[in-house]
C-alpha positions in Angstrom: 4.8 10.1 41.3 6.8 9.4 38.2 5.8 11.2 35.1 4.8 9.0 32.1 7.5 8.5 29.6 7.0 10.4 26.5 8.0 8.9 23.1 11.3 10.2 21.8 9.8 11.0 18.4 6.8 10.4 16.2 7.1 8.7 12.8 5.3 10.5 9.9 4.8 9.3 6.4 5.3 11.9 3.6 5.3 11.5 -0.2 8.4 12.9 -1.7 8.9 13.3 -5.5 12.0 11.5 -6.7 13.8 11.3 -10.0 14.3 7.8 -11.5 17.4 7.7 -13.6 18.0 4.6 -15.7 21.5 3.0 -15.5 22.1 1.5 -19.0 25.9 1.2 -18.7 28.3 0.6 -15.8 31.1 2.3 -17.7 31.4 5.3 -15.5 32.5 7.7 -18.3 29.6 6.8 -20.5 27.1 7.1 -17.7 28.6 10.4 -16.6 28.5 11.9 -20.1 24.8 11.0 -20.5 24.0 12.3 -17.0 25.7 15.7 -17.5 24.0 16.1 -20.9 20.6 15.5 -19.3 21.2 17.7 -16.2 22.3 20.6 -18.4 18.8 20.8 -19.9 17.1 21.5 -16.6 19.7 22.2 -13.8 17.1 23.6 -11.4 15.0 20.5 -11.7 17.8 18.2 -10.6 19.6 20.3 -8.0 20.0 18.2 -4.8 17.0 16.1 -6.0 16.3 12.7 -4.3 17.1 10.1 -6.9 16.3 6.4 -7.6 18.8 4.5 -9.8 17.0 2.1 -12.1 19.0 -1.0 -12.9 16.3 -2.7 -15.0 18.3 -2.5 -18.2 21.3 -4.4 -16.7 21.4 -8.2 -16.9 22.8 -10.4 -14.2 24.8 -9.4 -11.2 26.2 -5.9 -10.9 29.7 -5.1 -9.6 29.2 -3.1 -6.4 32.4 -1.1 -7.0 31.2 0.0 -10.4 27.8 1.1 -9.0 29.5 2.9 -6.2 31.5 4.9 -8.8 28.2 5.8 -10.5 26.7 6.9 -7.2 29.7 9.1 -6.6 29.3 10.5 -10.1 25.7 11.4 -9.3 26.6 13.1 -6.1 29.3 15.1 -7.9 26.5 16.5 -10.0 24.5 17.4 -6.9 22.0 14.5 -7.1 21.1 12.6 -4.0 20.8 8.8 -4.8 19.0 7.1 -2.0 17.5 3.9 -3.5 17.7 1.3 -6.3 15.0 -0.4 -8.3 15.3 -3.1 -10.9 15.4 -6.9 -10.8 14.8 -8.0 -7.2 16.7 -11.2 -7.6 19.9 -9.5 -8.7 19.6 -6.0 -7.3 17.8 -5.9 -4.0 20.7 -7.4 -1.9 23.0 -5.0 -3.7 20.9 -2.0 -2.6 21.1 -3.1 1.1 24.9 -3.8 0.8 25.3 -0.2 -0.3 23.1 1.2 2.5 20.4 2.2 -0.1 16.7 1.7 0.0 15.0 -0.7 -2.3 12.0 0.4 -4.4 9.8 -2.2 -6.1 9.7 -1.7 -9.9 6.5 -0.2 -11.2 6.4 -1.9 -14.6 2.9 -3.0 -15.5 1.4 -0.9 -12.7 -1.9 0.7 -13.4 -2.1 4.5 -13.4 -3.2 5.8 -10.1 -6.5 7.7 -10.0 -8.0 9.5 -7.0 -5.1 8.2 -4.9 -3.6 11.4 -3.6 -3.9 12.0 0.2 -6.9 14.2 1.1 -4.7 17.0 2.5 -2.8 17.1 -0.8 -5.9 17.4 -2.9 -7.2 20.2 -0.7 -3.9 22.1 -1.0 -4.2 22.4 -4.8 -7.5 24.3 -4.8 -6.0 27.7 -5.5 -4.6 28.9 -8.8 -1.9 31.4 -9.4 -2.5 33.5 -12.5 0.2 35.2 -14.5 -0.8 37.5 -17.4 2.6 38.6 -18.6 5.1 36.7 -20.8 7.6 34.5 -18.9 10.9 35.6 -20.3 14.1 33.6 -20.7 15.9 33.1 -17.4 12.8 33.6 -15.3 11.4 31.0 -13.0 7.8 31.0 -11.7 6.8 28.6 -8.8 3.1 28.2 -7.8 3.6 26.6 -4.4 0.6 24.5 -3.3 -1.3 25.9 -6.3 -2.1 25.4 -9.9 -0.5 27.7 -12.4 -2.4 29.5 -15.1 -0.3 31.5 -17.6 -2.2 33.8 -20.0 0.8 34.4 -22.2 3.8 32.6 -23.6 6.7 30.9 -21.9 10.0 31.7 -23.6 12.9 29.4 -24.3 15.2 29.2 -21.2 12.3 30.0 -18.8 11.0 27.6 -16.2 7.5 27.3 -14.8 6.8 25.1 -11.8 3.7 24.2 -9.9 2.7 21.8 -7.2 -0.6 21.3 -9.1 -1.5 21.6 -12.8 0.1 24.0 -15.3 -2.1 25.6 -18.1 -0.5 27.9 -20.6 -2.8 29.9 -23.0 0.1 30.5 -25.4 3.3 28.9 -26.6 5.4 26.8 -24.2 9.0 27.0 -25.3 10.8 26.7 -22.0 10.5 24.0 -19.2 7.2 23.1 -17.4 7.3 21.1 -14.1 4.0 20.1 -12.7 3.3 18.1 -9.5 6.6 19.4 -8.1 5.8 17.8 -4.7 4.9 14.4 -6.1 1.2 14.9 -7.2 1.0 12.3 -10.0 -2.4 13.5 -11.2 -1.0 16.9 -12.3 -1.0 17.8 -15.9 0.6 20.3 -18.3 -1.7 21.8 -21.0 -0.5 24.4 -23.5 -1.9 26.1 -26.6 1.2 25.4 -28.6 3.9 22.8 -27.6 7.5 23.7 -28.3 8.8 22.9 -24.8 12.4 22.0 -23.9 11.3 19.7 -21.1 8.2 18.5 -19.4 8.3 17.0 -15.9 5.4 15.6 -13.8 5.9 14.3 -10.2 9.6 13.7 -10.8 9.3 12.0 -14.2 10.6 14.0 -17.1 10.7 14.0 -20.9 13.1 16.1 -23.0 12.2 17.6 -26.4 14.1 15.1 -28.5 11.9 12.3 -27.0 8.6 14.0 -27.7 6.2 12.3 -30.1 5.6 13.9 -33.5 2.9 16.5 -33.5 2.3 20.2 -33.0 -0.2 22.6 -31.7 -2.1 22.4 -28.5 -1.1 19.5 -26.2 -2.0 17.8 -22.9 0.8 16.1 -20.9 0.0 13.6 -18.2 1.5 10.7 -16.4 0.6 7.0 -17.1 2.5 4.0 -15.8 5.3 6.3 -14.7 5.7 7.7 -18.3 4.7 11.1 -19.6 2.2 11.0 -22.4 1.8 14.0 -24.7 -1.6 14.1 -26.4 -1.9 16.7 -29.2 -5.3 18.2 -29.2 
């Protein structure tokens, strides 16, 4: 009797956090300069990170050779571009011609609430508590957990969590919440002086923070980080 044929593999769906980098110029030198400046602010955040290139700011058709040069530039900085987003009429066919995936733009999308998979929500029930200061050069990662820091985070330090990050002191370094793509994650601190905030692959650097000081709550709305001073 012949044995039943077993499937060669099983397909599984998994959410992966990706960085979305806007391409505002096809001049390779200009793009590369801006890219390097951005990556220098948080090298660990971008190292071998899956990346979507956003062409929304570009009008009309895009020269595939120019975009290929930009993709090569991203790879030289250890990013992994795998998809394009932008104007479907002008850019979707371009993505396929370059063997890249196409991601529908999220402009105008409503913020997601209670949309995380059940297994993801259950995995963020525990909290890692740190009572000592996080010094420059240190990195703390709360895997499958929220992160509660009862002290300050110094400039040059990096705190990362798959869930929320709460800091009962001054945040001067970098805070990366929702590291595995959990968009409901937040960063809350007693005093906001951060170098960079990232949530589920979306990031905001200090020079783009809104005016304000003191305690702050950072959360993701419409694929943008909002900082509410409390």
